N, C-alpha and C positions, 0 to 999 in steps of 0.2 A: 504494500500500500504506500504510494508515494504522497508526499506533501501532507503527512499527518504529524504535525509538530506537537499537538496537545497530548500530554501524558494522560492515559485513561485511568490510572490509579486502581485498576482492578475492579471498577464499578461500572454500572450502566450509566447512560448519559444523564438521566434525571437525578439519580443518586449523587453522581459526581458534581453536578451543578448545585445541588442543595448543600453538599459538603463545602464547596468553594464559597458559596454565599454565606454560610455560617462562619467559615474561617475569615472571610472578608469583614464581616460584622465584628468579630472578635478583635481583629487587627485594628480596625478603626476605633473600637472602644478602648482597648488597652495599650495600643501603639507598640506592643511587643508581645509575641506569643511563642510558645514552644510547641513544635509539631514535628512530624517526620520530615526528613529531607526532601523526598519526592513531592510531598504536599506543599512544602514551602516554595519549591521551585515552580510548581504549577500555579501557586497563588500570585507570584510576582507579576506576570504580565496582566493578570486579571485585575490586580490592584492598581497597576499603572493606568489602565484604561479608565478606571473610576476617578483617579486623580485628574486625568485629562478632562473628564467631564466636569469635575469640580472647578477646574481652572476656567472653564467656559462660563459657568454660573448663570445659565438662563433657565427659564421654566422648563423648556424641552429637556435640557440636561438633567434637571432635578427629577423629571418624570422617568427618564431612562434609568437613573440611578435607583429610584425607589422601586423599580421592578425587581431588582436583584437584592437590595438590602432590606431585610424584613422589618427592621426597627426604624421608626421615623426619627428618633433622637440621633441615630447614627448618620442618617442622611443630613440632618441639620449640622452635625459636627463635621461631616465631610465637606460641606459647602461653606460653612462658617469659619472653620478653624484650619482644616488641612488644605483646602484650595488656595487660600491666601498665603499659607506658609510656603507652598511650593510654586508660587507664581513665576519666579525667575528661574527655577530649575527645570531643565529640559530632560527629564527622565532620571532614572536612578533614585527613586523615592524610597526604596527598601534595601535592606542589607540582610543577607542570609549568612549566619555564622554557625558552623557545624559544632556540635557538642561532642566531647570525648566520650561521654557515657552513652551507652546504648539503652534502649528501653527494656525494662525488665519484662520478662515473659516471652517476647518474640525476638528480641535483639535487634529491633529496627533502628536505623540511623536516625538520630534526633538532631534538630537544628532550632536555632532561635531566628525568627524573622522579625525585624524591627524597622521602624521608620527612621530615616536619617533626619538630621537637624531638629532633634527634639531634646528636651531636658532629660538627663539621665541615660543617654545612649551609651552602649558598651564601647564603641569606637567612634571617635569624632569623624565627621564627614569632611571631605575635601571641599574647598570653596568652589563655586561654580566656575568652570573653565580652568581649574588648576590641574596640572598634570602630576602624575606620580613621579617621585624622584627615585633614582636608582633603578635596579632591575636590569633586564636584558636590553631595554630600549636605550638607556644611557651608555651601557657597555658597547652596544652595537654602533652607536654614533661615534664613540671614541675609536672603535675598530676601523670604521670607514675612513676616519682622518688619517690613521697611521697605516692603512692598507695591510693589516696583519703584522708583518715584520717580526713575528714571534714575541711581541710585547704583551700579549693577552692570552696566557695559557688557558684561561677558563673558557675562551671562545674558539678553541681548536675545532670544535665540531662544525663551525660555520664554513670551513674551507676544506 
């Protein structure tokens, strides 16, 4: 099956959408939840679409959001608090951090999914437009300047 990017999470469509709607409501309410890693990764694009609706802040966008968010108070929070908070941010509203402990019982991988730019976040968010320092990008730029010359033994795999 080609072009099937949505993870099915071992559930039928109606059950999966109900679960994602409940996870979405919990994430809006608490701004940080602990869930399994596949669920957290499935929730990210779903939440991003709702934040994009909240940034629009029209009656039509509110009606679209209230179809999937069962609690009216969470729709109000989405459009009143979260929409204005992420007005200047172009994506990347959530962060998924894997936990070292697995779930007791079935050993499922657990993760924390939280909103960025909030009080009490686990890891501080980068500023809008800020690039990550270090890593392979900076080393590769330095490698391109020196054209190899044996000065970067950590990048031997590049040539």
